[in-house]
All heavy atoms as TSV, in Angstrom:
chain	resi	resn	atom	element	x	y	z
A	1	MET	N	N	-7.137	17.336	-0.964
A	1	MET	CA	C	-6.521	16.947	-2.197
A	1	MET	C	C	-6.973	15.502	-2.353
A	1	MET	O	O	-7.191	14.720	-1.467
A	1	MET	CB	C	-4.957	16.940	-2.056
A	1	MET	CG	C	-4.270	16.557	-3.358
A	1	MET	SD	S	-2.482	16.615	-3.290
A	1	MET	CE	C	-2.223	17.967	-4.510
A	2	LEU	N	N	-7.249	15.169	-3.533
A	2	LEU	CA	C	-7.690	13.788	-3.887
A	2	LEU	C	C	-6.929	12.735	-3.342
A	2	LEU	O	O	-7.345	11.592	-2.956
A	2	LEU	CB	C	-8.025	13.725	-5.429
A	2	LEU	CG	C	-8.637	12.409	-5.944
A	2	LEU	CD1	C	-10.059	12.331	-5.257
A	2	LEU	CD2	C	-8.776	12.480	-7.395
A	3	LYS	N	N	-5.599	12.810	-3.676
A	3	LYS	CA	C	-4.551	11.872	-3.195
A	3	LYS	C	C	-4.724	11.506	-1.781
A	3	LYS	O	O	-4.641	10.275	-1.347
A	3	LYS	CB	C	-3.218	12.238	-3.599
A	3	LYS	CG	C	-2.810	11.787	-4.997
A	3	LYS	CD	C	-1.313	11.961	-5.319
A	3	LYS	CE	C	-0.297	12.322	-4.285
A	3	LYS	NZ	N	1.022	12.520	-4.775
A	4	ASP	N	N	-4.831	12.553	-0.865
A	4	ASP	CA	C	-4.993	12.384	0.511
A	4	ASP	C	C	-6.256	11.599	0.900
A	4	ASP	O	O	-6.291	10.840	1.800
A	4	ASP	CB	C	-5.032	13.797	1.250
A	4	ASP	CG	C	-3.662	14.445	1.075
A	4	ASP	OD1	O	-2.595	13.659	1.010
A	4	ASP	OD2	O	-3.729	15.575	1.141
A	5	GLU	N	N	-7.302	11.945	0.206
A	5	GLU	CA	C	-8.680	11.233	0.426
A	5	GLU	C	C	-8.523	9.821	0.107
A	5	GLU	O	O	-8.998	8.970	0.733
A	5	GLU	CB	C	-9.788	11.973	-0.530
A	5	GLU	CG	C	-10.160	13.245	0.127
A	5	GLU	CD	C	-11.128	13.917	-0.869
A	5	GLU	OE1	O	-11.961	13.202	-1.576
A	5	GLU	OE2	O	-11.197	15.072	-0.910
A	6	ILE	N	N	-7.842	9.500	-1.117
A	6	ILE	CA	C	-7.593	8.090	-1.509
A	6	ILE	C	C	-6.730	7.358	-0.379
A	6	ILE	O	O	-7.101	6.241	-0.076
A	6	ILE	CB	C	-6.984	7.959	-2.893
A	6	ILE	CG1	C	-8.007	8.585	-3.977
A	6	ILE	CG2	C	-6.663	6.630	-3.348
A	6	ILE	CD1	C	-7.392	8.679	-5.312
A	7	ARG	N	N	-5.696	7.999	-0.006
A	7	ARG	CA	C	-4.826	7.402	0.957
A	7	ARG	C	C	-5.663	7.115	2.205
A	7	ARG	O	O	-5.411	6.042	2.850
A	7	ARG	CB	C	-3.622	8.248	1.108
A	7	ARG	CG	C	-2.535	7.648	2.096
A	7	ARG	CD	C	-1.259	8.445	2.379
A	7	ARG	NE	N	-1.660	9.825	2.869
A	7	ARG	CZ	C	-1.312	10.869	2.338
A	7	ARG	NH1	N	-0.411	10.947	1.383
A	7	ARG	NH2	N	-1.493	11.997	2.828
A	8	ASN	N	N	-6.314	7.954	2.695
A	8	ASN	CA	C	-7.095	7.818	3.783
A	8	ASN	C	C	-8.169	6.599	3.679
A	8	ASN	O	O	-8.244	5.836	4.652
A	8	ASN	CB	C	-7.890	9.086	4.280
A	8	ASN	CG	C	-6.892	10.138	4.813
A	8	ASN	OD1	O	-5.937	9.817	5.215
A	8	ASN	ND2	N	-7.319	11.358	4.755
A	9	LYS	N	N	-8.743	6.523	2.599
A	9	LYS	CA	C	-9.747	5.388	2.220
A	9	LYS	C	C	-8.907	4.099	2.231
A	9	LYS	O	O	-9.445	3.069	2.741
A	9	LYS	CB	C	-10.452	5.638	0.910
A	9	LYS	CG	C	-11.451	4.682	0.498
A	9	LYS	CD	C	-12.625	4.748	1.417
A	9	LYS	CE	C	-13.774	3.856	0.831
A	9	LYS	NZ	N	-15.022	3.691	1.638
A	10	ILE	N	N	-7.695	4.097	1.668
A	10	ILE	CA	C	-6.908	2.937	1.700
A	10	ILE	C	C	-6.627	2.391	3.107
A	10	ILE	O	O	-6.698	1.242	3.353
A	10	ILE	CB	C	-5.652	3.152	0.875
A	10	ILE	CG1	C	-5.867	3.245	-0.726
A	10	ILE	CG2	C	-4.514	2.022	1.097
A	10	ILE	CD1	C	-4.769	3.670	-1.512
A	11	LYS	N	N	-6.246	3.390	3.929
A	11	LYS	CA	C	-5.960	3.023	5.252
A	11	LYS	C	C	-7.080	2.471	6.065
A	11	LYS	O	O	-7.043	1.468	6.789
A	11	LYS	CB	C	-5.384	4.335	6.121
A	11	LYS	CG	C	-3.980	4.717	5.786
A	11	LYS	CD	C	-3.601	5.922	6.618
A	11	LYS	CE	C	-2.267	6.356	6.230
A	11	LYS	NZ	N	-1.917	7.604	7.001
A	12	LEU	N	N	-8.206	3.019	5.822
A	12	LEU	CA	C	-9.554	2.602	6.410
A	12	LEU	C	C	-9.944	1.200	5.954
A	12	LEU	O	O	-10.266	0.360	6.751
A	12	LEU	CB	C	-10.673	3.630	6.115
A	12	LEU	CG	C	-12.096	3.247	6.659
A	12	LEU	CD1	C	-11.965	3.491	8.184
A	12	LEU	CD2	C	-13.122	4.105	5.966
A	13	LEU	N	N	-9.877	1.029	4.666
A	13	LEU	CA	C	-10.165	-0.314	4.087
A	13	LEU	C	C	-9.235	-1.372	4.493
A	13	LEU	O	O	-9.476	-2.594	4.935
A	13	LEU	CB	C	-10.264	-0.214	2.617
A	13	LEU	CG	C	-11.565	0.516	2.063
A	13	LEU	CD1	C	-11.312	0.553	0.469
A	13	LEU	CD2	C	-12.812	-0.126	2.480
A	14	SER	N	N	-7.909	-0.978	4.674
A	14	SER	CA	C	-6.909	-1.948	4.988
A	14	SER	C	C	-7.074	-2.294	6.530
A	14	SER	O	O	-7.008	-3.576	6.754
A	14	SER	CB	C	-5.562	-1.354	4.848
A	14	SER	OG	O	-4.580	-2.127	5.200
A	15	ASN	N	N	-7.366	-1.382	7.384
A	15	ASN	CA	C	-7.582	-1.753	8.808
A	15	ASN	C	C	-8.859	-2.632	8.814
A	15	ASN	O	O	-8.909	-3.545	9.721
A	15	ASN	CB	C	-7.756	-0.457	9.566
A	15	ASN	CG	C	-6.548	0.306	9.820
A	15	ASN	OD1	O	-5.434	-0.291	9.619
A	15	ASN	ND2	N	-6.592	1.521	10.045
A	16	GLU	N	N	-9.954	-2.301	8.112
A	16	GLU	CA	C	-11.179	-3.078	8.123
A	16	GLU	C	C	-10.827	-4.616	7.708
A	16	GLU	O	O	-11.280	-5.535	8.347
A	16	GLU	CB	C	-12.200	-2.429	7.338
A	16	GLU	CG	C	-13.554	-3.038	7.465
A	16	GLU	CD	C	-14.700	-2.424	6.727
A	16	GLU	OE1	O	-14.393	-1.210	6.185
A	16	GLU	OE2	O	-15.678	-2.977	6.387
A	17	LEU	N	N	-10.119	-4.629	6.582
A	17	LEU	CA	C	-9.863	-6.052	6.136
A	17	LEU	C	C	-8.967	-6.797	7.081
A	17	LEU	O	O	-9.192	-7.876	7.310
A	17	LEU	CB	C	-9.115	-5.877	4.699
A	17	LEU	CG	C	-8.744	-7.128	3.959
A	17	LEU	CD1	C	-9.942	-7.908	3.725
A	17	LEU	CD2	C	-8.091	-6.762	2.702
A	18	ASN	N	N	-7.972	-6.191	7.663
A	18	ASN	CA	C	-7.184	-6.780	8.578
A	18	ASN	C	C	-7.994	-7.262	9.768
A	18	ASN	O	O	-7.662	-8.421	10.295
A	18	ASN	CB	C	-5.937	-5.779	9.136
A	18	ASN	CG	C	-4.926	-5.649	8.051
A	18	ASN	OD1	O	-4.671	-6.548	7.218
A	18	ASN	ND2	N	-4.280	-4.553	8.161
A	19	LEU	N	N	-8.865	-6.543	10.267
A	19	LEU	CA	C	-9.777	-6.973	11.463
A	19	LEU	C	C	-10.612	-8.125	11.042
A	19	LEU	O	O	-10.758	-9.184	11.787
A	19	LEU	CB	C	-10.598	-5.872	11.891
A	19	LEU	CG	C	-9.971	-4.742	12.623
A	19	LEU	CD1	C	-10.947	-3.618	12.882
A	19	LEU	CD2	C	-9.324	-5.171	13.954
A	20	LYS	N	N	-11.137	-8.083	9.780
A	20	LYS	CA	C	-11.816	-9.295	9.384
A	20	LYS	C	C	-11.046	-10.517	9.216
A	20	LYS	O	O	-11.352	-11.637	9.643
A	20	LYS	CB	C	-12.550	-8.991	8.099
A	20	LYS	CG	C	-13.730	-7.935	8.285
A	20	LYS	CD	C	-14.522	-7.839	6.915
A	20	LYS	CE	C	-15.684	-6.820	7.134
A	20	LYS	NZ	N	-16.648	-7.180	8.164
A	21	LEU	N	N	-9.919	-10.365	8.742
A	21	LEU	CA	C	-8.938	-11.599	8.429
A	21	LEU	C	C	-8.369	-12.042	9.712
A	21	LEU	O	O	-8.111	-13.276	9.904
A	21	LEU	CB	C	-7.801	-11.261	7.557
A	21	LEU	CG	C	-8.336	-10.933	6.107
A	21	LEU	CD1	C	-7.017	-10.386	5.366
A	21	LEU	CD2	C	-8.977	-12.059	5.483
A	22	LYS	N	N	-8.234	-11.127	10.653
A	22	LYS	CA	C	-7.664	-11.492	12.017
A	22	LYS	C	C	-8.635	-12.445	12.807
A	22	LYS	O	O	-8.281	-13.363	13.411
A	22	LYS	CB	C	-7.506	-10.274	12.877
A	22	LYS	CG	C	-6.935	-10.530	14.178
A	22	LYS	CD	C	-6.692	-9.218	14.961
A	22	LYS	CE	C	-6.373	-9.376	16.459
A	22	LYS	NZ	N	-6.311	-8.165	17.044
A	23	ASP	N	N	-9.959	-12.320	12.568
A	23	ASP	CA	C	-10.991	-13.221	13.179
A	23	ASP	C	C	-11.233	-14.426	12.411
A	23	ASP	O	O	-11.921	-15.257	12.778
A	23	ASP	CB	C	-12.343	-12.346	13.327
A	23	ASP	CG	C	-12.276	-11.217	14.201
A	23	ASP	OD1	O	-11.268	-11.294	15.115
A	23	ASP	OD2	O	-13.067	-10.339	14.126
A	24	GLY	N	N	-10.700	-14.591	11.306
A	24	GLY	CA	C	-10.865	-15.595	10.419
A	24	GLY	C	C	-11.995	-15.392	9.378
A	24	GLY	O	O	-12.834	-14.662	9.610
A	25	ILE	N	N	-11.943	-16.028	8.248
A	25	ILE	CA	C	-12.919	-15.795	7.200
A	25	ILE	C	C	-14.182	-16.972	7.450
A	25	ILE	O	O	-13.744	-18.148	7.438
A	25	ILE	CB	C	-12.387	-16.158	5.833
A	25	ILE	CG1	C	-11.243	-15.055	5.560
A	25	ILE	CG2	C	-13.426	-15.868	4.853
A	25	ILE	CD1	C	-10.441	-15.265	4.279
A	26	LYS	N	N	-15.184	-16.394	7.758
A	26	LYS	CA	C	-16.398	-17.251	7.953
A	26	LYS	C	C	-17.033	-17.361	6.535
A	26	LYS	O	O	-17.033	-16.328	5.662
A	26	LYS	CB	C	-17.354	-16.551	8.869
A	26	LYS	CG	C	-16.792	-16.462	10.229
A	26	LYS	CD	C	-17.691	-15.775	11.237
A	26	LYS	CE	C	-17.114	-15.528	12.552
A	26	LYS	NZ	N	-16.264	-14.475	12.772
A	27	LYS	N	N	-17.684	-18.453	6.343
A	27	LYS	CA	C	-18.262	-18.801	4.948
A	27	LYS	C	C	-19.162	-17.690	4.521
A	27	LYS	O	O	-19.173	-17.326	3.433
A	27	LYS	CB	C	-19.037	-20.054	4.953
A	27	LYS	CG	C	-19.257	-20.588	3.651
A	27	LYS	CD	C	-19.771	-22.122	3.734
A	27	LYS	CE	C	-19.893	-22.721	2.380
A	27	LYS	NZ	N	-20.272	-24.125	2.514
A	28	GLU	N	N	-20.104	-17.152	5.496
A	28	GLU	CA	C	-21.076	-16.090	5.132
A	28	GLU	C	C	-20.471	-14.782	4.872
A	28	GLU	O	O	-21.108	-13.889	4.255
A	28	GLU	CB	C	-22.091	-16.074	6.199
A	28	GLU	CG	C	-21.642	-15.653	7.500
A	28	GLU	CD	C	-21.149	-16.912	8.427
A	28	GLU	OE1	O	-21.141	-18.135	7.903
A	28	GLU	OE2	O	-20.682	-16.619	9.513
A	29	GLU	N	N	-19.088	-14.574	5.282
A	29	GLU	CA	C	-18.575	-13.181	5.080
A	29	GLU	C	C	-17.469	-13.243	3.978
A	29	GLU	O	O	-17.008	-12.259	3.675
A	29	GLU	CB	C	-17.904	-12.746	6.327
A	29	GLU	CG	C	-18.718	-12.374	7.388
A	29	GLU	CD	C	-18.005	-11.838	8.716
A	29	GLU	OE1	O	-16.818	-11.976	8.810
A	29	GLU	OE2	O	-18.650	-11.134	9.438
A	30	TYR	N	N	-17.336	-14.339	3.269
A	30	TYR	CA	C	-16.402	-14.508	2.264
A	30	TYR	C	C	-16.538	-13.423	1.188
A	30	TYR	O	O	-15.687	-12.718	0.763
A	30	TYR	CB	C	-16.306	-15.884	1.609
A	30	TYR	CG	C	-15.349	-15.981	0.544
A	30	TYR	CD1	C	-14.035	-16.268	0.880
A	30	TYR	CD2	C	-15.697	-16.121	-0.802
A	30	TYR	CE1	C	-13.082	-16.332	-0.072
A	30	TYR	CE2	C	-14.814	-16.206	-1.824
A	30	TYR	CZ	C	-13.473	-16.221	-1.403
A	30	TYR	OH	O	-12.501	-16.378	-2.460
A	31	SER	N	N	-17.839	-13.275	0.765
A	31	SER	CA	C	-18.046	-12.448	-0.395
A	31	SER	C	C	-17.827	-10.910	0.075
A	31	SER	O	O	-17.391	-10.101	-0.715
A	31	SER	CB	C	-19.437	-12.535	-0.930
A	31	SER	OG	O	-20.350	-12.217	-0.013
A	32	LYS	N	N	-18.110	-10.660	1.313
A	32	LYS	CA	C	-17.889	-9.203	1.822
A	32	LYS	C	C	-16.410	-8.986	1.847
A	32	LYS	O	O	-15.935	-7.914	1.489
A	32	LYS	CB	C	-18.507	-9.070	3.225
A	32	LYS	CG	C	-19.921	-8.975	3.265
A	32	LYS	CD	C	-20.387	-8.805	4.592
A	32	LYS	CE	C	-22.041	-9.017	4.756
A	32	LYS	NZ	N	-22.438	-8.947	6.147
A	33	ILE	N	N	-15.554	-9.970	2.353
A	33	ILE	CA	C	-14.174	-9.847	2.331
A	33	ILE	C	C	-13.471	-9.646	1.021
A	33	ILE	O	O	-12.593	-8.905	0.660
A	33	ILE	CB	C	-13.542	-10.955	3.274
A	33	ILE	CG1	C	-14.002	-10.861	4.677
A	33	ILE	CG2	C	-12.019	-10.944	3.093
A	33	ILE	CD1	C	-13.506	-11.903	5.446
A	34	LEU	N	N	-14.016	-10.491	0.065
A	34	LEU	CA	C	-13.486	-10.464	-1.352
A	34	LEU	C	C	-13.781	-9.153	-1.869
A	34	LEU	O	O	-12.874	-8.485	-2.573
A	34	LEU	CB	C	-14.195	-11.499	-2.160
A	34	LEU	CG	C	-13.763	-11.645	-3.642
A	34	LEU	CD1	C	-12.234	-11.795	-3.655
A	34	LEU	CD2	C	-14.441	-12.654	-4.341
A	35	LYS	N	N	-14.924	-8.474	-1.726
A	35	LYS	CA	C	-15.412	-7.206	-2.186
A	35	LYS	C	C	-14.531	-6.051	-1.583
A	35	LYS	O	O	-14.084	-5.189	-2.361
A	35	LYS	CB	C	-16.917	-6.879	-1.975
A	35	LYS	CG	C	-17.333	-5.591	-2.630
A	35	LYS	CD	C	-18.829	-5.500	-2.334
A	35	LYS	CE	C	-19.433	-4.118	-2.886
A	35	LYS	NZ	N	-20.724	-3.943	-2.560
A	36	LEU	N	N	-14.293	-6.150	-0.413
A	36	LEU	CA	C	-13.374	-5.234	0.363
A	36	LEU	C	C	-11.997	-5.299	-0.215
A	36	LEU	O	O	-11.391	-4.221	-0.538
A	36	LEU	CB	C	-13.386	-5.578	1.845
A	36	LEU	CG	C	-12.699	-4.676	2.845
A	36	LEU	CD1	C	-13.260	-3.298	2.697
A	36	LEU	CD2	C	-12.841	-5.155	4.257
A	37	SER	N	N	-11.502	-6.531	-0.449
A	37	SER	CA	C	-10.130	-6.566	-0.997
A	37	SER	C	C	-9.978	-6.012	-2.365
A	37	SER	O	O	-9.067	-5.456	-2.720
A	37	SER	CB	C	-9.748	-8.148	-0.952
A	37	SER	OG	O	-8.466	-8.349	-1.374
A	38	GLN	N	N	-11.077	-6.381	-3.186
A	38	GLN	CA	C	-11.041	-5.779	-4.535
A	38	GLN	C	C	-11.152	-4.241	-4.529
A	38	GLN	O	O	-10.412	-3.643	-5.401
A	38	GLN	CB	C	-12.275	-6.433	-5.350
A	38	GLN	CG	C	-12.024	-7.896	-5.716
A	38	GLN	CD	C	-13.300	-8.528	-6.224
A	38	GLN	OE1	O	-14.425	-8.026	-6.031
A	38	GLN	NE2	N	-13.076	-9.631	-6.867
A	39	GLU	N	N	-11.975	-3.692	-3.751
A	39	GLU	CA	C	-11.938	-2.204	-3.686
A	39	GLU	C	C	-10.674	-1.605	-3.195
A	39	GLU	O	O	-10.230	-0.665	-3.755
A	39	GLU	CB	C	-13.070	-1.844	-2.615
A	39	GLU	CG	C	-13.313	-0.343	-2.705
A	39	GLU	CD	C	-14.514	0.069	-1.680
A	39	GLU	OE1	O	-15.186	-0.856	-1.219
A	39	GLU	OE2	O	-14.624	1.256	-1.536
A	40	LEU	N	N	-9.981	-2.277	-2.168
A	40	LEU	CA	C	-8.664	-1.811	-1.816
A	40	LEU	C	C	-7.692	-1.940	-2.931
A	40	LEU	O	O	-7.005	-0.989	-3.128
A	40	LEU	CB	C	-8.329	-2.747	-0.634
A	40	LEU	CG	C	-6.978	-2.321	0.083
A	40	LEU	CD1	C	-7.137	-0.962	0.595
A	40	LEU	CD2	C	-6.726	-3.255	1.207
A	41	ASP	N	N	-7.772	-2.961	-3.694
A	41	ASP	CA	C	-6.838	-3.226	-4.765
A	41	ASP	C	C	-7.028	-2.038	-5.897
A	41	ASP	O	O	-6.059	-1.348	-6.264
A	41	ASP	CB	C	-7.084	-4.508	-5.590
A	41	ASP	CG	C	-6.487	-5.633	-4.765
A	41	ASP	OD1	O	-5.656	-5.493	-3.762
A	41	ASP	OD2	O	-6.784	-6.787	-4.973
A	42	LYS	N	N	-8.195	-1.606	-6.126
A	42	LYS	CA	C	-8.572	-0.599	-7.122
A	42	LYS	C	C	-8.064	0.719	-6.522
A	42	LYS	O	O	-7.403	1.465	-7.340
A	42	LYS	CB	C	-10.022	-0.582	-7.371
A	42	LYS	CG	C	-10.563	-1.631	-8.246
A	42	LYS	CD	C	-12.084	-1.232	-8.471
A	42	LYS	CE	C	-12.825	-2.375	-8.267
A	42	LYS	NZ	N	-14.258	-2.167	-8.450
A	43	LEU	N	N	-8.276	1.141	-5.298
A	43	LEU	CA	C	-7.797	2.249	-4.771
A	43	LEU	C	C	-6.298	2.414	-4.706
A	43	LEU	O	O	-5.674	3.410	-5.105
A	43	LEU	CB	C	-8.395	2.494	-3.357
A	43	LEU	CG	C	-9.686	2.777	-3.242
A	43	LEU	CD1	C	-10.250	2.811	-1.859
A	43	LEU	CD2	C	-10.109	4.140	-3.903
A	44	ILE	N	N	-5.505	1.272	-4.520
A	44	ILE	CA	C	-4.150	1.222	-4.580
A	44	ILE	C	C	-3.552	1.665	-5.844
A	44	ILE	O	O	-2.749	2.330	-6.096
A	44	ILE	CB	C	-3.578	0.018	-3.999
A	44	ILE	CG1	C	-3.878	-0.249	-2.386
A	44	ILE	CG2	C	-2.097	-0.069	-4.245
A	44	ILE	CD1	C	-3.537	-1.433	-1.873
A	45	VAL	N	N	-4.181	1.080	-6.917
A	45	VAL	CA	C	-3.764	1.279	-8.321
A	45	VAL	C	C	-4.100	2.625	-8.654
A	45	VAL	O	O	-3.177	3.410	-9.201
A	45	VAL	CB	C	-4.601	0.312	-9.269
A	45	VAL	CG1	C	-4.453	0.805	-10.782
A	45	VAL	CG2	C	-4.197	-1.055	-9.113
A	46	ILE	N	N	-5.234	3.330	-8.355
A	46	ILE	CA	C	-5.464	4.721	-8.629
A	46	ILE	C	C	-4.567	5.492	-7.931
A	46	ILE	O	O	-3.911	6.462	-8.514
A	46	ILE	CB	C	-6.912	5.106	-8.071
A	46	ILE	CG1	C	-7.984	4.327	-9.025
A	46	ILE	CG2	C	-7.233	6.500	-8.206
A	46	ILE	CD1	C	-9.365	4.310	-8.548
A	47	TYR	N	N	-4.256	5.299	-6.694
A	47	TYR	CA	C	-3.280	6.088	-5.868
A	47	TYR	C	C	-1.907	5.971	-6.473
A	47	TYR	O	O	-1.181	7.026	-6.656
A	47	TYR	CB	C	-3.306	5.647	-4.346
A	47	TYR	CG	C	-2.338	6.422	-3.495
A	47	TYR	CD1	C	-2.790	7.769	-3.033
A	47	TYR	CD2	C	-1.036	5.993	-3.213
A	47	TYR	CE1	C	-1.855	8.463	-2.315
A	47	TYR	CE2	C	-0.192	6.744	-2.282
A	47	TYR	CZ	C	-0.665	7.981	-2.015
A	47	TYR	OH	O	0.152	8.740	-1.260
A	48	THR	N	N	-1.497	4.888	-6.861
A	48	THR	CA	C	-0.178	4.626	-7.489
A	48	THR	C	C	-0.066	5.398	-8.772
A	48	THR	O	O	0.930	6.189	-8.994
A	48	THR	CB	C	0.151	3.202	-7.708
A	48	THR	OG1	O	0.032	2.411	-6.436
A	48	THR	CG2	C	1.504	2.959	-8.278
A	49	LYS	N	N	-1.167	5.368	-9.615
A	49	LYS	CA	C	-0.953	6.196	-10.802
A	49	LYS	C	C	-0.903	7.594	-10.622
A	49	LYS	O	O	-0.212	8.267	-11.294
A	49	LYS	CB	C	-2.327	5.853	-11.702
A	49	LYS	CG	C	-2.238	4.542	-12.369
A	49	LYS	CD	C	-3.399	4.136	-13.180
A	49	LYS	CE	C	-3.545	2.962	-13.835
A	49	LYS	NZ	N	-4.807	2.621	-14.554
A	50	LYS	N	N	-1.755	8.200	-9.655
A	50	LYS	CA	C	-1.717	9.448	-9.368
A	50	LYS	C	C	-0.381	9.998	-8.771
A	50	LYS	O	O	0.081	11.007	-9.062
A	50	LYS	CB	C	-2.880	9.915	-8.342
A	50	LYS	CG	C	-4.235	9.782	-8.986
A	50	LYS	CD	C	-5.277	10.601	-8.284
A	50	LYS	CE	C	-6.525	10.661	-8.961
A	50	LYS	NZ	N	-6.587	11.431	-10.245
A	51	THR	N	N	0.139	9.118	-7.879
A	51	THR	CA	C	1.471	9.524	-7.372
A	51	THR	C	C	2.584	9.556	-8.507
A	51	THR	O	O	3.367	10.577	-8.469
A	51	THR	CB	C	1.897	8.315	-6.351
A	51	THR	OG1	O	0.937	8.397	-5.346
A	51	THR	CG2	C	3.125	8.726	-5.710
A	52	PHE	N	N	2.644	8.655	-9.374
A	52	PHE	CA	C	3.651	8.713	-10.384
A	52	PHE	C	C	3.366	9.615	-11.634
A	52	PHE	O	O	4.364	9.918	-12.239
A	52	PHE	CB	C	3.973	7.202	-10.895
A	52	PHE	CG	C	4.605	6.461	-9.817
A	52	PHE	CD1	C	3.993	5.365	-9.162
A	52	PHE	CD2	C	6.092	6.737	-9.413
A	52	PHE	CE1	C	4.731	4.631	-8.192
A	52	PHE	CE2	C	6.701	6.036	-8.501
A	52	PHE	CZ	C	6.052	4.975	-7.875
A	53	SER	N	N	2.153	9.990	-11.677
A	53	SER	CA	C	1.781	10.962	-12.776
A	53	SER	C	C	1.949	12.364	-12.417
A	53	SER	O	O	1.877	13.340	-13.157
A	53	SER	CB	C	0.403	10.685	-13.249
A	53	SER	OG	O	-0.558	11.099	-12.301
A	54	ALA	N	N	2.047	12.622	-11.074
A	54	ALA	CA	C	2.192	14.076	-10.630
A	54	ALA	C	C	3.610	14.727	-10.836
A	54	ALA	O	O	4.488	14.145	-10.975
A	54	ALA	CB	C	1.907	14.121	-9.150
């Protein structure tokens, strides 16, 4: 199901983001962390819409 795929992707990105933030934000990785965070935000919005529209 699509919702399960989105939820799994959210978990994966969340874990990846947490690992990067745990090590601290290095100047050269700032754009990667920002992109990861934005992608995570988009997936959360999509997942929330699908959850409440079902």
